[in-house]
N, C-alpha and C positions, 0 to 999 in steps of 0.2 A: 800366518794368516795369510801373510801377504799373496803367496805363491797358491793359498786358495782361493782368494779377490780374482786374481787374476786370472787364473783358470777359468774363469765365468764371466768371460768378457761382453760386453753389451752386445745385444739384436735390435738396439730402439731403431735401424734402420729399415727403411721400407723396403723387402724382399722383392718386391716387384721392380724388372731395371726401366733403368730411364730409358723414354721413348724420345727420340730427335727428330721430330717429323722431319727437317729439312734435309736429313740424312738418308732417308727413307726412299727407297726406287718407287714404290707406289708414288708417294705424296710428289716426287719429281718427276711423273709420268714419263719412267722410260719404257722403252717399248719393251714388252714381256714382262714388265712389272721385277715380283718378285713373292714367295710364298713361301721361302725357309721356313722363316720362326714358325709359321703357323703350321706348316708340314711337320716340322719338328718337334713341336711341345708334345709331351707324351701326358697330357692333363685337358688338349683342347680347351686353355685358356687364353690362346690367340686368336682371335676371328679377323678375316677380312673386312672391312668397311664395303660400304654401298658401290658397286660397280669395282670394285677391288681398288680401291684410291688412298685407302689408308688401312692402320690396324687399330685393333682395341683390343687391349689385355683387359682380362676378367681378374681384378685382385682377389677374387672369393676362390679361385681356381688353381690358381699361379702359386705353387710352389718352393719359387726362387731355386731351382735346380741350375738355373743359368744357361741349359744346351741352347737355348734360341740366341740367348750373345755370341755362343759358341759357333754359330752358324750364319751370323749376319754378315752378309758381304761388305757392308758401308759403316758399320759402327753405328747404325738408327738405333740400337738395342745395346746397353753398356752396364756395368756394375761399375764402381769406384776399385778399378787397380790396385790404387796406393797402401792400402792395409795388410793386402796381402804380399806385394812388395815390401814392406817395410817388415812383414812378421819374417819370412826369408832373410832378409840382410840383417835382422839383430840375431836370428839365432846362428848365423854366420857368422858376427860378429863377438859373441856370448864369450866370456874369456873362459867360460866350465859349464859343460852340460851334461845332461845324463844321457843323450843319445848322438852317436858320431855324427849325426846328419841333420839338417834341417827336414822338416816334413809339415806337410798338409796333410788333414784327416778328414774323411766323411764325418762331420757330427751323428752319423748314425752308429760307425764302425766300433765303437767301443775303445776307440784308442784315446790317448792324451794327447796333450799336444794342440796348438793353434788350428782349428776347424774352419772348414765352410760348411755349410746346408748341404751343399753337395758338390764333389769334383769336376761337377761337369760346368762349374764356375771356373775350371782350370782354361786358361790361354795361352798359345802361341806367347808372348809377349811377356808374360809371367815365367815361364820353363828358361825363354832366350836368355832373360835379365838373371833369373838364378847362375845360367852357364857366363853370364859374363864376370858376375862375382864371384865366382869358382866355388860355388857352393854345391855342395850334394843334397839333391832333394828327394823326398820321397813321400810317394801319393799315396795315402792308405786308403782304398774304399773299403766298405762295408758289404752287405749280401745286397749286390744289385739287382737282383733279380726280385727281391721282396721288399725292395723298398718304395715307398708311397711319394717319395719327394722327386727321386730324377728319371734312371730307365733300366730298363735290364742289361743296355749297351754301353754302358758308362764306358766302363775298361777300354773298351774297343775304341771309342769314341778317345780316350785319353792319349792311346797308343798313336795316334792321326794325330791329333794338337804335337804331342812329342814329335812327329815326323816333318810336321811342316818346322816346327821351333830349332832341330837339328839341319835343317836345310839351312836354315838363316843363318844359325852358328857356324857352318863347313865352311864360308870365307874367312871367317876369324882364326881359323886352326884352333878353335878351342871349343868342342863340344858341350852341352850341359851334359851332366850327369844325373839321370833323371831313373828312377825307380816307379813303376808302377804295382803295387802287389794289392792282396787284400789283408785286414787286419788278422792281429794273430793276439793270441792273449796275453801275451808279452808285452805287445804296444799299450796296454792301458797304464803300463806305469810310465809313460811317455811322459814330459814334463814339459810346461809353458814357458818357455824363454822368450824375453823383451827385455829392450834397453831400458836405463833409466826413464828415460824421458819419455819412450813410450808405455813406462809402469805410470807414472804419473798422469797421462791423457787416459789412458784406462781407467783408473781409477775417479780422475773428475767425470768422466762421462757416465759410467755407472751410476752415481749417486744415487736416487732414489727408485730408478727403474727396473724393469724386469732384467735377470740374470740370464744369461746362458751361454753356454760354452760353442764361442765362435770367435773367429776374425772379428775385429770391430769395423763396424761400416756404418754410414751416414748415407742417406741418399745423395746422390749429385745434385747437386744445384743447376738449372736450366745454363745451357750452352747461350751464351752472350753473341749473336750469331755477328754483331757488329765487329768482333774482335777476331781477325782472321785464324790466328793460332789456335782458338778456341773450335774451331770448326772441324779440326783433326781429330777423331777419336783416340783416347788416352791408348787404346791397342796399339794403333800405330805408331803414337808418338815413342811410345817404350819401346817397340819393335826397332825403331831406329837409333833409338838412345844405347839399346844394346847391343849395336854392332860394334864390340869391345873384346879385346884387341882392335885398333882400326885396322881393315884388310887391306891385303895389297892392293898399290893403285890401278893394277891389271887383275883384281878377283871380279867373280861375277857373284853379284849380289841376287837370290831371287828376288824379285819383287816384281809383279804382275802389274803392268802400265801401258798405256794407250801408244801408239803411234802413227801420224797421218802421213797420206801418201798422197801423191799430185791429182787425183780424182778427187779433191776434196773442194766443197762448192763456196765454203767460207762463210756458212751457214751458222746460227748459234748455238745449233740443238746439243753439241756435246756439250758447252758450257750452261746449257740449262739443265741438263739430266744429271750432271756430275754432283754428287750427294754431299762431297767436302769443300767445293770449290775449289778443287786441284787445278782445273781448267781454266785459265782465264783469258779472255777476248779481249786485246787493247786498240780500239779503234785510232791510226794514228790520223795526226795533224792533215797529213799531205792526202788523208781519204785510205788508205790502206789499213791494213791489219796483220795483227799478231799474235797466233795463236801459244799461250805458253803453258808448262804443263810443272805444279811442284810437286816432284818425285815423293819428297817424305809426306806429302798429305793425300798421297795415293793410294785408294784400300784396293784397288784390283777387281773393283766390281764387275766392272767392264760395261756398265749401262750405257756409257758414249758408245762402244763398238756396235752393241747390238741395237741402238738409238740411229745413229748416223745415216740420212739420207743414201747417200751414193756408194754406202760401203765403204769410205775412206779410210777407219779406223781400222788397226792391227795391234793385236796384244805382245807385246816384247815383255819376256817371264824375266832377264837377268840384267842386271844393268852394271857399269863400274861404279864406283865409290863416287867419285868426282859429279859423276850424273846428281846428287845430293846437293851439293854444296849451291845451286842456285837454281834459277827457274830457267827450263829447260824449252828452248825455243821448237815447235811442234811444226810450223807453217808460217810464212812472212805473205802475204800479198799485197800488190799496189794497189788492187782497187776491191772493194764489195760487189761481189755479182750481187 
């Protein structure tokens, strides 16, 4: 009976992704803006606001597929990663299970086990974390061509997500063991495996709420922008955490981020448009200025590069592990022009 209850975990959370306006390149007025979510949404649920200054999501059209979250360059749109991460870890840690691998399945695939409304919600951080834990992970999708939730090319998108995750795993010497495949009739017998802690949490959440087979989720709280650590999206926090085993000191970690050359005029544009406040501009008592970069908080959106008036910013695609340990000095000037 318990297994039957746990196979139908609550889906009471809001299926619309959380939108954090300060992280949106449109809200930040970055040059060129961004329409990735609008262009990607297969259901026309996302529209650009007046003069392209923001986005709006129609909850009646949004299916919760997560494809907009996959393509958002700055983490302005996101779902809570931790339930899916916990599910993969629970399956790996279970003493016994019917399947030899952890799995996440499309809710419409007919496969058993933990499921998501659409595998469009799978991101590089999730796959990289699975690689760090050594968990073989199988992503099982249904008939994407006929699915009303996601898009026909979800399997191809998953391959691109996996490519990104494997590039991140490469410096660790431990690639993620991920298989992407369609569901088969045998997958219907897959069991949902959770830890004892997860089991009690699931039972508590179910209560009298509507039950649906899914990885449990709840709406993310609003970001407290007064807490610097909260400004970094979960996706990039977990990408950094998943760099295990620790890469060698001379490893090149793929993490696109800006560098500043001597043509910089010390204006505040890059700090103003940075969607996670990864770039900070510290005015010194002697009238000088230091431009600092928190690499772990940088999403590589390059809003700063496209907005820089003298075009003094350039992208560096790979960094040594030590660059993640402390803020990087991008530029230091004796006086502000």
